[in-house]
Biopython code that builds the backbone (N, CA, C, O; Angstrom):
import numpy as np
from Bio.PDB.StructureBuilder import StructureBuilder

atoms = [
    (1, "UNK", "N", (0.873, -1.255, 0.032)),
    (1, "UNK", "CA", (0.387, 0.207, 0.275)),
    (1, "UNK", "C", (0.808, 1.158, 0.206)),
    (1, "UNK", "O", (1.598, 1.537, 1.070)),
    (2, "UNK", "N", (0.426, 2.023, -0.950)),
    (2, "UNK", "CA", (1.169, 3.332, -0.757)),
    (2, "UNK", "C", (0.926, 4.425, -0.070)),
    (2, "UNK", "O", (-0.194, 4.924, -0.179)),
    (3, "UNK", "N", (1.674, 4.896, 0.583)),
    (3, "UNK", "CA", (0.984, 5.639, 1.828)),
    (3, "UNK", "C", (1.204, 7.154, 1.781)),
    (3, "UNK", "O", (0.746, 8.004, 2.544)),
    (4, "UNK", "N", (2.173, 7.338, 0.495)),
    (4, "UNK", "CA", (2.594, 8.961, -0.236)),
    (4, "UNK", "C", (1.486, 9.840, 0.265)),
    (4, "UNK", "O", (0.552, 9.163, 0.695)),
    (5, "UNK", "N", (1.291, 11.171, 0.347)),
    (5, "UNK", "CA", (0.557, 12.002, 0.328)),
    (5, "UNK", "C", (1.236, 13.031, -0.619)),
    (5, "UNK", "O", (2.350, 13.553, -0.579)),
    (6, "UNK", "N", (0.417, 13.125, -1.300)),
    (6, "UNK", "CA", (1.160, 13.686, -2.950)),
    (6, "UNK", "C", (0.417, 15.173, -3.528)),
    (6, "UNK", "O", (1.035, 15.882, -4.321)),
    (7, "UNK", "N", (-1.016, 15.561, -3.021)),
    (7, "UNK", "CA", (-1.325, 16.480, -3.743)),
    (7, "UNK", "C", (-0.946, 17.841, -2.845)),
    (7, "UNK", "O", (-0.973, 17.891, -1.616)),
    (8, "UNK", "N", (-0.592, 18.915, -3.734)),
    (8, "UNK", "CA", (-0.400, 20.113, -2.523)),
    (8, "UNK", "C", (-1.555, 20.349, -2.057)),
    (8, "UNK", "O", (-1.368, 20.913, -0.979)),
    (9, "UNK", "N", (-3.139, 20.194, -2.336)),
    (9, "UNK", "CA", (-4.042, 20.864, -1.461)),
    (9, "UNK", "C", (-4.395, 19.815, -0.331)),
    (9, "UNK", "O", (-5.237, 20.132, 0.509)),
    (10, "UNK", "N", (-3.805, 18.622, -0.282)),
    (10, "UNK", "CA", (-4.007, 17.834, 0.507)),
    (10, "UNK", "C", (-3.062, 18.478, 1.632)),
    (10, "UNK", "O", (-3.565, 18.880, 2.681)),
    (11, "UNK", "N", (-1.791, 18.562, 1.413)),
    (11, "UNK", "CA", (-1.084, 18.992, 2.150)),
    (11, "UNK", "C", (-1.364, 20.598, 2.595)),
    (11, "UNK", "O", (-0.974, 20.888, 3.726)),
    (12, "UNK", "N", (-1.804, 21.327, 2.054)),
    (12, "UNK", "CA", (-2.302, 22.575, 2.538)),
    (12, "UNK", "C", (-3.322, 22.697, 3.520)),
    (12, "UNK", "O", (-3.392, 23.573, 4.382)),
    (13, "UNK", "N", (-4.444, 21.353, 3.243)),
    (13, "UNK", "CA", (-5.504, 21.259, 3.762)),
    (13, "UNK", "C", (-5.113, 20.700, 5.540)),
    (13, "UNK", "O", (-5.752, 21.080, 6.522)),
    (14, "UNK", "N", (-3.840, 19.671, 5.579)),
    (14, "UNK", "CA", (-3.500, 19.522, 6.766)),
    (14, "UNK", "C", (-2.595, 20.609, 7.666)),
    (14, "UNK", "O", (-2.383, 20.556, 8.877)),
    (15, "UNK", "N", (-2.216, 21.421, 6.888)),
    (15, "UNK", "CA", (-1.741, 22.681, 7.525)),
    (15, "UNK", "C", (-2.676, 23.544, 8.334)),
    (15, "UNK", "O", (-2.463, 24.109, 9.407)),
    (16, "UNK", "N", (-3.798, 23.521, 7.555)),
    (16, "UNK", "CA", (-4.594, 24.694, 8.027)),
    (16, "UNK", "C", (-5.589, 23.783, 9.214)),
    (16, "UNK", "O", (-6.017, 24.228, 10.279)),
    (17, "UNK", "N", (-5.742, 22.710, 8.780)),
    (17, "UNK", "CA", (-6.899, 22.290, 9.685)),
    (17, "UNK", "C", (-6.061, 21.269, 10.891)),
    (17, "UNK", "O", (-6.545, 21.293, 12.022)),
    (18, "UNK", "N", (-5.170, 20.634, 10.718)),
    (18, "UNK", "CA", (-4.317, 19.538, 11.183)),
    (18, "UNK", "C", (-3.734, 20.370, 12.624)),
    (18, "UNK", "O", (-3.437, 21.558, 12.750)),
    (19, "UNK", "N", (-3.698, 19.147, 13.726)),
    (19, "UNK", "CA", (-3.131, 19.628, 15.016)),
    (19, "UNK", "C", (-1.754, 19.502, 15.013)),
    (19, "UNK", "O", (-1.302, 18.600, 14.307)),
    (20, "UNK", "N", (-0.645, 20.489, 15.902)),
    (20, "UNK", "CA", (0.537, 20.050, 15.493)),
    (20, "UNK", "C", (1.508, 19.925, 16.729)),
    (20, "UNK", "O", (1.189, 20.444, 17.799)),
    (21, "UNK", "N", (2.667, 19.252, 16.589)),
    (21, "UNK", "CA", (3.405, 18.359, 17.628)),
    (21, "UNK", "C", (4.845, 18.725, 17.158)),
    (21, "UNK", "O", (5.391, 18.339, 16.125)),
    (22, "UNK", "N", (5.394, 19.610, 18.198)),
    (22, "UNK", "CA", (6.748, 19.744, 17.788)),
    (22, "UNK", "C", (8.100, 19.266, 18.473)),
    (22, "UNK", "O", (8.121, 19.230, 19.703)),
    (23, "UNK", "N", (9.207, 18.905, 17.771)),
    (23, "UNK", "CA", (10.511, 18.906, 18.509)),
    (23, "UNK", "C", (11.386, 19.793, 18.013)),
    (23, "UNK", "O", (10.959, 20.693, 17.290)),
    (24, "UNK", "N", (12.618, 19.708, 18.282)),
    (24, "UNK", "CA", (13.645, 20.307, 17.711)),
    (24, "UNK", "C", (13.780, 20.631, 16.758)),
    (24, "UNK", "O", (14.023, 21.799, 16.455)),
    (25, "UNK", "N", (13.648, 19.559, 15.866)),
    (25, "UNK", "CA", (14.132, 19.652, 14.392)),
    (25, "UNK", "C", (12.724, 19.444, 13.683)),
    (25, "UNK", "O", (12.819, 19.776, 12.502)),
    (26, "UNK", "N", (11.665, 19.079, 13.959)),
    (26, "UNK", "CA", (10.588, 18.570, 13.094)),
    (26, "UNK", "C", (9.211, 18.991, 13.784)),
    (26, "UNK", "O", (9.122, 19.081, 15.009)),
    (27, "UNK", "N", (8.290, 19.209, 13.040)),
    (27, "UNK", "CA", (6.859, 19.527, 13.291)),
    (27, "UNK", "C", (5.879, 18.945, 12.411)),
    (27, "UNK", "O", (5.683, 19.192, 11.221)),
    (28, "UNK", "N", (5.093, 17.857, 13.436)),
    (28, "UNK", "CA", (4.348, 16.880, 12.992)),
    (28, "UNK", "C", (2.801, 17.513, 12.973)),
    (28, "UNK", "O", (2.213, 17.879, 13.990)),
    (29, "UNK", "N", (2.166, 17.581, 11.389)),
    (29, "UNK", "CA", (0.803, 18.004, 11.483)),
    (29, "UNK", "C", (-0.151, 16.787, 11.385)),
    (29, "UNK", "O", (0.116, 15.973, 10.501)),
    (30, "UNK", "N", (-0.843, 16.636, 11.891)),
    (30, "UNK", "CA", (-1.972, 15.637, 11.765)),
    (30, "UNK", "C", (-3.326, 16.196, 11.623)),
    (30, "UNK", "O", (-3.639, 17.310, 12.042)),
    (31, "UNK", "N", (-4.111, 15.392, 11.025)),
    (31, "UNK", "CA", (-5.441, 15.642, 10.898)),
    (31, "UNK", "C", (-6.238, 13.668, 10.795)),
    (31, "UNK", "O", (-5.670, 12.644, 10.417)),
    (32, "UNK", "N", (-7.680, 13.858, 11.308)),
    (32, "UNK", "CA", (-8.124, 12.977, 11.452)),
    (32, "UNK", "C", (-8.782, 12.465, 9.658)),
    (32, "UNK", "O", (-9.410, 13.267, 8.968)),
    (33, "UNK", "N", (-8.489, 11.151, 9.235)),
    (33, "UNK", "CA", (-8.834, 10.989, 7.877)),
    (33, "UNK", "C", (-10.139, 9.958, 7.953)),
    (33, "UNK", "O", (-10.453, 9.207, 8.876)),
    (34, "UNK", "N", (-10.631, 10.122, 6.987)),
    (34, "UNK", "CA", (-12.315, 8.997, 7.085)),
    (34, "UNK", "C", (-11.557, 7.762, 6.791)),
    (34, "UNK", "O", (-11.930, 6.799, 7.461)),
    (35, "UNK", "N", (-10.478, 7.513, 5.868)),
    (35, "UNK", "CA", (-9.719, 6.141, 5.378)),
    (35, "UNK", "C", (-9.458, 5.490, 6.484)),
    (35, "UNK", "O", (-9.517, 6.135, 7.531)),
    (36, "UNK", "N", (-9.090, 4.001, 6.539)),
    (36, "UNK", "CA", (-8.893, 3.334, 6.970)),
    (36, "UNK", "C", (-7.268, 3.212, 7.143)),
    (36, "UNK", "O", (-6.732, 2.701, 8.126)),
    (37, "UNK", "N", (-6.483, 3.844, 5.870)),
    (37, "UNK", "CA", (-5.152, 4.126, 6.097)),
    (37, "UNK", "C", (-4.434, 5.067, 6.425)),
    (37, "UNK", "O", (-5.137, 6.050, 6.659)),
    (38, "UNK", "N", (-3.723, 5.197, 6.515)),
    (38, "UNK", "CA", (-3.057, 6.724, 7.032)),
    (38, "UNK", "C", (-2.174, 6.896, 5.791)),
    (38, "UNK", "O", (-1.832, 5.923, 5.118)),
    (39, "UNK", "N", (-1.775, 8.282, 5.470)),
    (39, "UNK", "CA", (-0.674, 8.975, 4.513)),
    (39, "UNK", "C", (-0.258, 10.195, 5.126)),
    (39, "UNK", "O", (-0.877, 11.050, 5.760)),
    (40, "UNK", "N", (1.407, 10.028, 4.656)),
    (40, "UNK", "CA", (2.022, 10.922, 5.284)),
    (40, "UNK", "C", (2.591, 11.558, 4.186)),
    (40, "UNK", "O", (2.617, 10.973, 3.103)),
    (41, "UNK", "N", (2.975, 12.494, 4.296)),
    (41, "UNK", "CA", (3.602, 13.460, 3.317)),
    (41, "UNK", "C", (4.994, 14.336, 4.429)),
    (41, "UNK", "O", (4.992, 14.290, 5.660)),
    (42, "UNK", "N", (6.137, 15.122, 3.503)),
    (42, "UNK", "CA", (7.448, 15.212, 4.066)),
    (42, "UNK", "C", (7.191, 16.472, 3.047)),
    (42, "UNK", "O", (6.600, 16.572, 1.972)),
    (43, "UNK", "N", (8.079, 17.599, 4.080)),
    (43, "UNK", "CA", (7.854, 18.590, 3.758)),
    (43, "UNK", "C", (9.546, 19.553, 4.098)),
    (43, "UNK", "O", (9.853, 19.851, 5.252)),
    (44, "UNK", "N", (10.192, 19.808, 3.237)),
    (44, "UNK", "CA", (11.654, 20.511, 3.375)),
    (44, "UNK", "C", (11.830, 21.490, 2.699)),
    (44, "UNK", "O", (12.108, 21.424, 1.501)),
    (45, "UNK", "N", (11.705, 22.519, 3.317)),
    (45, "UNK", "CA", (12.246, 23.791, 2.794)),
    (45, "UNK", "C", (13.452, 23.930, 2.107)),
    (45, "UNK", "O", (14.419, 23.281, 2.507)),
    (46, "UNK", "N", (13.580, 24.797, 0.966)),
    (46, "UNK", "CA", (14.637, 24.961, 0.455)),
    (46, "UNK", "C", (15.634, 26.036, 1.012)),
    (46, "UNK", "O", (16.685, 26.487, 0.556)),
    (47, "UNK", "N", (15.081, 26.230, 1.911)),
    (47, "UNK", "CA", (15.993, 27.029, 2.724)),
    (47, "UNK", "C", (17.063, 26.247, 3.793)),
    (47, "UNK", "O", (18.035, 26.781, 4.328)),
    (48, "UNK", "N", (16.616, 24.829, 3.960)),
    (48, "UNK", "CA", (17.397, 24.325, 4.488)),
    (48, "UNK", "C", (18.804, 23.415, 4.032)),
    (48, "UNK", "O", (19.590, 22.841, 4.785)),
    (49, "UNK", "N", (18.827, 23.490, 2.654)),
    (49, "UNK", "CA", (20.075, 23.193, 1.685)),
    (49, "UNK", "C", (19.666, 23.121, 0.379)),
    (49, "UNK", "O", (18.563, 23.433, -0.070)),
    (50, "UNK", "N", (20.717, 22.647, -0.262)),
    (50, "UNK", "CA", (20.663, 22.336, -1.617)),
    (50, "UNK", "C", (19.957, 20.778, -1.693)),
    (50, "UNK", "O", (19.740, 19.958, -0.802)),
    (51, "UNK", "N", (19.670, 20.745, -3.334)),
    (51, "UNK", "CA", (18.564, 19.633, -3.510)),
    (51, "UNK", "C", (19.266, 18.426, -2.668)),
    (51, "UNK", "O", (18.634, 17.943, -1.728)),
    (52, "UNK", "N", (20.430, 17.982, -2.958)),
    (52, "UNK", "CA", (20.832, 16.503, -2.301)),
    (52, "UNK", "C", (20.762, 16.686, -0.858)),
    (52, "UNK", "O", (20.543, 15.608, -0.306)),
    (53, "UNK", "N", (20.892, 17.864, 0.117)),
    (53, "UNK", "CA", (20.787, 17.555, 1.349)),
    (53, "UNK", "C", (19.370, 17.513, 1.568)),
    (53, "UNK", "O", (19.124, 16.843, 2.571)),
    (54, "UNK", "N", (18.591, 17.861, 1.148)),
    (54, "UNK", "CA", (17.081, 17.812, 1.050)),
    (54, "UNK", "C", (16.500, 16.417, 1.097)),
    (54, "UNK", "O", (15.716, 15.966, 1.933)),
    (55, "UNK", "N", (17.041, 15.802, 0.020)),
    (55, "UNK", "CA", (16.616, 14.670, -0.658)),
    (55, "UNK", "C", (17.293, 13.480, 0.251)),
    (55, "UNK", "O", (16.714, 12.395, 0.311)),
    (56, "UNK", "N", (18.401, 13.673, 0.887)),
    (56, "UNK", "CA", (18.971, 12.720, 1.908)),
    (56, "UNK", "C", (18.086, 13.031, 3.233)),
    (56, "UNK", "O", (17.673, 12.095, 3.918)),
    (57, "UNK", "N", (17.919, 13.846, 3.434)),
    (57, "UNK", "CA", (16.800, 14.084, 4.746)),
    (57, "UNK", "C", (15.613, 13.293, 4.523)),
    (57, "UNK", "O", (15.302, 12.404, 5.315)),
    (58, "UNK", "N", (14.905, 13.569, 3.456)),
    (58, "UNK", "CA", (13.645, 12.840, 3.066)),
    (58, "UNK", "C", (13.738, 11.365, 2.765)),
    (58, "UNK", "O", (12.817, 10.569, 2.952)),
    (59, "UNK", "N", (14.919, 11.070, 2.285)),
    (59, "UNK", "CA", (15.131, 9.480, 2.118)),
    (59, "UNK", "C", (15.146, 8.619, 3.608)),
    (59, "UNK", "O", (14.650, 7.515, 3.833)),
    (60, "UNK", "N", (15.815, 9.429, 4.442)),
    (60, "UNK", "CA", (15.930, 8.943, 5.437)),
    (60, "UNK", "C", (14.713, 9.256, 6.530)),
    (60, "UNK", "O", (14.581, 8.637, 7.585)),
    (61, "UNK", "N", (13.952, 10.208, 6.128)),
    (61, "UNK", "CA", (12.705, 10.215, 7.277)),
    (61, "UNK", "C", (11.760, 8.869, 6.490)),
    (61, "UNK", "O", (11.236, 7.983, 7.165)),
    (62, "UNK", "N", (11.696, 8.911, 5.385)),
    (62, "UNK", "CA", (10.734, 7.863, 4.555)),
    (62, "UNK", "C", (11.135, 6.596, 5.411)),
    (62, "UNK", "O", (10.271, 6.040, 6.088)),
    (63, "UNK", "N", (12.590, 6.077, 5.386)),
    (63, "UNK", "CA", (13.021, 4.856, 5.963)),
    (63, "UNK", "C", (12.417, 4.357, 7.127)),
    (63, "UNK", "O", (11.935, 3.264, 7.425)),
    (64, "UNK", "N", (12.647, 6.048, 8.052)),
    (64, "UNK", "CA", (12.312, 5.888, 9.686)),
    (64, "UNK", "C", (11.123, 5.470, 10.067)),
    (64, "UNK", "O", (10.827, 4.663, 10.948)),
    (65, "UNK", "N", (10.291, 6.227, 9.155)),
    (65, "UNK", "CA", (8.521, 6.528, 9.353)),
    (65, "UNK", "C", (8.115, 4.655, 9.071)),
    (65, "UNK", "O", (7.438, 3.938, 9.807)),
    (66, "UNK", "N", (8.719, 4.326, 7.929)),
    (66, "UNK", "CA", (8.452, 3.189, 7.114)),
    (66, "UNK", "C", (8.742, 1.553, 8.414)),
    (66, "UNK", "O", (7.993, 0.653, 8.794)),
    (67, "UNK", "N", (10.167, 1.898, 8.686)),
    (67, "UNK", "CA", (10.748, 0.749, 9.502)),
    (67, "UNK", "C", (10.473, 0.749, 11.062)),
    (67, "UNK", "O", (10.166, -0.308, 11.614)),
    (68, "UNK", "N", (10.577, 1.882, 11.741)),
    (68, "UNK", "CA", (11.112, 2.095, 13.381)),
    (68, "UNK", "C", (9.894, 2.865, 13.717)),
    (68, "UNK", "O", (9.709, 2.621, 14.909)),
    (69, "UNK", "N", (8.856, 3.757, 13.257)),
    (69, "UNK", "CA", (7.397, 3.964, 13.923)),
    (69, "UNK", "C", (6.698, 3.299, 13.569)),
    (69, "UNK", "O", (6.720, 2.790, 12.449)),
    (70, "UNK", "N", (5.502, 3.026, 14.820)),
    (70, "UNK", "CA", (4.462, 2.503, 14.580)),
    (70, "UNK", "C", (3.233, 3.578, 14.396)),
    (70, "UNK", "O", (2.463, 3.997, 15.260)),
    (71, "UNK", "N", (3.298, 3.918, 12.871)),
    (71, "UNK", "CA", (2.152, 5.103, 12.693)),
    (71, "UNK", "C", (0.818, 4.600, 12.632)),
    (71, "UNK", "O", (0.379, 3.717, 11.896)),
    (72, "UNK", "N", (0.231, 5.274, 13.497)),
    (72, "UNK", "CA", (-1.343, 4.613, 13.377)),
    (72, "UNK", "C", (-2.300, 5.178, 12.345)),
    (72, "UNK", "O", (-2.042, 6.177, 11.673)),
    (73, "UNK", "N", (-3.280, 4.563, 12.272)),
    (73, "UNK", "CA", (-4.144, 4.663, 10.852)),
    (73, "UNK", "C", (-4.939, 5.405, 11.142)),
    (73, "UNK", "O", (-4.852, 5.685, 12.337)),
    (74, "UNK", "N", (-5.885, 6.007, 10.535)),
    (74, "UNK", "CA", (-7.171, 6.687, 10.796)),
    (74, "UNK", "C", (-6.487, 8.104, 10.602)),
    (74, "UNK", "O", (-7.252, 8.928, 11.101)),
    (75, "UNK", "N", (-5.261, 8.788, 10.037)),
    (75, "UNK", "CA", (-5.229, 10.082, 10.369)),
    (75, "UNK", "C", (-4.066, 10.176, 8.849)),
    (75, "UNK", "O", (-3.584, 9.246, 8.202)),
    (76, "UNK", "N", (-3.940, 11.362, 8.704)),
    (76, "UNK", "CA", (-3.136, 12.081, 7.834)),
    (76, "UNK", "C", (-1.924, 12.747, 8.161)),
    (76, "UNK", "O", (-2.357, 13.699, 8.811)),
    (77, "UNK", "N", (-0.696, 12.868, 8.136)),
    (77, "UNK", "CA", (0.220, 13.540, 8.380)),
    (77, "UNK", "C", (1.194, 14.138, 7.901)),
    (77, "UNK", "O", (1.708, 13.573, 6.935)),
    (78, "UNK", "N", (1.750, 15.311, 8.303)),
    (78, "UNK", "CA", (2.989, 15.718, 7.086)),
    (78, "UNK", "C", (3.974, 16.305, 8.246)),
    (78, "UNK", "O", (3.631, 17.221, 8.993)),
    (79, "UNK", "N", (4.998, 15.784, 8.288)),
    (79, "UNK", "CA", (6.303, 16.123, 8.837)),
    (79, "UNK", "C", (6.915, 16.774, 8.401)),
    (79, "UNK", "O", (7.287, 16.427, 7.281)),
    (80, "UNK", "N", (7.449, 18.128, 8.921)),
    (80, "UNK", "CA", (8.094, 19.270, 8.478)),
    (80, "UNK", "C", (9.300, 19.403, 9.038)),
    (80, "UNK", "O", (9.479, 19.251, 10.246)),
    (81, "UNK", "N", (10.253, 19.705, 8.183)),
    (81, "UNK", "CA", (11.828, 19.675, 8.852)),
    (81, "UNK", "C", (11.961, 21.129, 9.045)),
    (81, "UNK", "O", (11.494, 22.016, 8.330)),
    (82, "UNK", "N", (12.617, 21.235, 10.039)),
    (82, "UNK", "CA", (13.085, 23.007, 10.740)),
    (82, "UNK", "C", (14.342, 23.224, 10.272)),
    (82, "UNK", "O", (14.695, 22.429, 9.402)),
    (83, "UNK", "N", (15.074, 24.006, 10.566)),
    (83, "UNK", "CA", (16.135, 24.325, 10.481)),
    (83, "UNK", "C", (17.228, 23.520, 11.276)),
    (83, "UNK", "O", (17.113, 23.175, 12.452)),
    (84, "UNK", "N", (18.353, 23.261, 10.423)),
    (84, "UNK", "CA", (19.070, 22.472, 11.281)),
    (84, "UNK", "C", (19.008, 21.046, 11.095)),
    (84, "UNK", "O", (19.986, 20.423, 11.507)),
    (85, "UNK", "N", (17.723, 20.151, 10.366)),
    (85, "UNK", "CA", (17.639, 18.778, 10.644)),
    (85, "UNK", "C", (18.302, 18.485, 9.323)),
    (85, "UNK", "O", (18.126, 17.275, 9.180)),
    (86, "UNK", "N", (18.960, 18.930, 8.293)),
    (86, "UNK", "CA", (19.806, 18.410, 7.203)),
    (86, "UNK", "C", (21.181, 18.070, 7.865)),
    (86, "UNK", "O", (21.877, 17.247, 7.269)),
    (87, "UNK", "N", (21.630, 18.584, 8.976)),
    (87, "UNK", "CA", (22.994, 18.160, 9.750)),
    (87, "UNK", "C", (22.348, 16.928, 11.040)),
    (87, "UNK", "O", (23.093, 16.647, 11.979)),
    (88, "UNK", "N", (21.526, 16.552, 10.982)),
    (88, "UNK", "CA", (21.220, 15.550, 11.732)),
    (88, "UNK", "C", (21.909, 13.917, 11.180)),
    (88, "UNK", "O", (21.946, 13.528, 10.013)),
    (89, "UNK", "N", (22.341, 13.264, 12.250)),
    (89, "UNK", "CA", (22.784, 12.155, 11.771)),
    (89, "UNK", "C", (21.248, 11.040, 11.599)),
    (89, "UNK", "O", (20.168, 11.520, 11.940)),
    (90, "UNK", "N", (21.312, 9.441, 11.005)),
    (90, "UNK", "CA", (19.993, 8.886, 10.973)),
    (90, "UNK", "C", (19.692, 8.927, 12.218)),
    (90, "UNK", "O", (18.611, 9.457, 12.476)),
    (91, "UNK", "N", (20.650, 8.317, 13.554)),
    (91, "UNK", "CA", (20.076, 8.238, 14.915)),
    (91, "UNK", "C", (19.717, 9.300, 15.633)),
    (91, "UNK", "O", (19.323, 9.151, 16.790)),
    (92, "UNK", "N", (19.811, 10.635, 14.995)),
    (92, "UNK", "CA", (19.357, 11.475, 15.681)),
    (92, "UNK", "C", (18.281, 12.077, 15.192)),
    (92, "UNK", "O", (17.676, 12.891, 15.889)),
    (93, "UNK", "N", (17.829, 11.737, 13.773)),
    (93, "UNK", "CA", (16.490, 11.939, 13.462)),
    (93, "UNK", "C", (15.321, 11.104, 13.772)),
    (93, "UNK", "O", (14.242, 11.637, 14.032)),
    (94, "UNK", "N", (15.502, 9.533, 13.759)),
    (94, "UNK", "CA", (15.316, 8.645, 14.160)),
    (94, "UNK", "C", (14.725, 8.976, 15.465)),
    (94, "UNK", "O", (13.524, 8.712, 15.516)),
    (95, "UNK", "N", (15.233, 9.483, 16.543)),
    (95, "UNK", "CA", (15.196, 9.861, 17.895)),
    (95, "UNK", "C", (14.070, 10.803, 17.865)),
    (95, "UNK", "O", (13.005, 10.676, 18.469)),
    (96, "UNK", "N", (14.522, 12.011, 16.890)),
    (96, "UNK", "CA", (13.407, 13.372, 16.663)),
    (96, "UNK", "C", (11.909, 13.243, 16.587)),
    (96, "UNK", "O", (11.058, 13.830, 17.255)),
    (97, "UNK", "N", (11.744, 12.199, 15.467)),
    (97, "UNK", "CA", (10.750, 11.534, 15.059)),
    (97, "UNK", "C", (10.254, 10.834, 16.190)),
    (97, "UNK", "O", (9.247, 11.301, 16.722)),
    (98, "UNK", "N", (10.743, 9.849, 16.642)),
    (98, "UNK", "CA", (10.001, 8.740, 17.750)),
    (98, "UNK", "C", (9.395, 9.935, 18.796)),
    (98, "UNK", "O", (8.223, 9.981, 19.168)),
    (99, "UNK", "N", (10.193, 10.649, 19.087)),
    (99, "UNK", "CA", (9.945, 12.021, 20.028)),
    (99, "UNK", "C", (8.772, 12.750, 19.515)),
    (99, "UNK", "O", (8.006, 13.048, 20.432)),
    (100, "UNK", "N", (8.376, 13.139, 18.339)),
    (100, "UNK", "CA", (7.436, 13.873, 17.775)),
    (100, "UNK", "C", (5.913, 12.712, 17.611)),
    (100, "UNK", "O", (4.729, 12.995, 17.797)),
    (101, "UNK", "N", (6.380, 11.718, 17.304)),
    (101, "UNK", "CA", (5.362, 10.853, 17.121)),
    (101, "UNK", "C", (4.782, 10.070, 18.655)),
    (101, "UNK", "O", (3.648, 9.591, 18.677)),
    (102, "UNK", "N", (5.367, 10.030, 19.452)),
    (102, "UNK", "CA", (4.952, 9.970, 20.602)),
    (102, "UNK", "C", (3.987, 11.223, 21.210)),
    (102, "UNK", "O", (2.781, 11.048, 21.384)),
    (103, "UNK", "N", (4.482, 12.173, 21.434)),
    (103, "UNK", "CA", (3.595, 13.226, 21.307)),
    (103, "UNK", "C", (2.325, 13.446, 20.950)),
    (103, "UNK", "O", (1.599, 14.163, 21.638)),
    (104, "UNK", "N", (1.987, 12.972, 20.052)),
    (104, "UNK", "CA", (0.865, 13.071, 19.361)),
    (104, "UNK", "C", (0.005, 11.427, 19.754)),
    (104, "UNK", "O", (-1.208, 11.218, 19.741)),
    (105, "UNK", "N", (1.149, 10.428, 20.087)),
    (105, "UNK", "CA", (0.402, 9.339, 20.706)),
    (105, "UNK", "C", (-0.334, 9.417, 22.420)),
    (105, "UNK", "O", (-1.289, 8.849, 22.948)),
    (106, "UNK", "N", (0.855, 10.596, 22.965)),
    (106, "UNK", "CA", (0.054, 10.671, 24.159)),
    (106, "UNK", "C", (-0.873, 11.801, 24.178)),
    (106, "UNK", "O", (-1.305, 12.019, 25.309)),
    (107, "UNK", "N", (-1.207, 12.401, 23.482)),
    (107, "UNK", "CA", (-2.514, 13.436, 23.138)),
    (107, "UNK", "C", (-3.664, 12.545, 22.604)),
    (107, "UNK", "O", (-4.825, 12.742, 22.962)),
    (108, "UNK", "N", (-3.242, 11.341, 21.548)),
    (108, "UNK", "CA", (-4.650, 10.905, 21.052)),
    (108, "UNK", "C", (-5.074, 10.079, 22.472)),
    (108, "UNK", "O", (-6.188, 10.312, 22.942)),
    (109, "UNK", "N", (-4.330, 9.276, 23.035)),
    (109, "UNK", "CA", (-4.653, 8.447, 24.180)),
    (109, "UNK", "C", (-5.175, 8.898, 25.321)),
    (109, "UNK", "O", (-5.634, 8.218, 26.240)),
    (110, "UNK", "N", (-5.064, 10.522, 25.215)),
    (110, "UNK", "CA", (-5.550, 11.374, 26.658)),
    (110, "UNK", "C", (-7.033, 11.727, 26.750)),
    (110, "UNK", "O", (-7.464, 12.328, 27.733)),
]
sb = StructureBuilder()
sb.init_structure("model")
sb.init_model(0)
sb.init_chain("A")
sb.init_seg("    ")
for serial, (resi, resn, name, xyz) in enumerate(atoms, 1):
    if name == "N":
        sb.init_residue(resn, " ", resi, " ")
    sb.init_atom(name, np.array(xyz, "f"), 0.0, 1.0, " ", f" {name:<3s}", serial, name[0])
structure = sb.get_structure()
């Protein structure tokens, strides 16, 4: 199943209506979905570096969310990278993303 969020208006809807959860280098936007599966998109501004650095960060974020993070269904997500995120190592990115998804989990369960 393809979980990618592709359309610009989907990103804009999640930015406007979504709930935000922050870590030092990432912001997670979450909105309830009417479908059983989740969709996730990654947003990295051109201010964060050249294309090769942004693509490397996006590939790492995709792999972390695919392998290491248990992402709840019935939600759509956008992970927004903040300044300094391109300088992080793989383990640091993993810890930050786990942290931001845990914040969402604790809010959802309370």
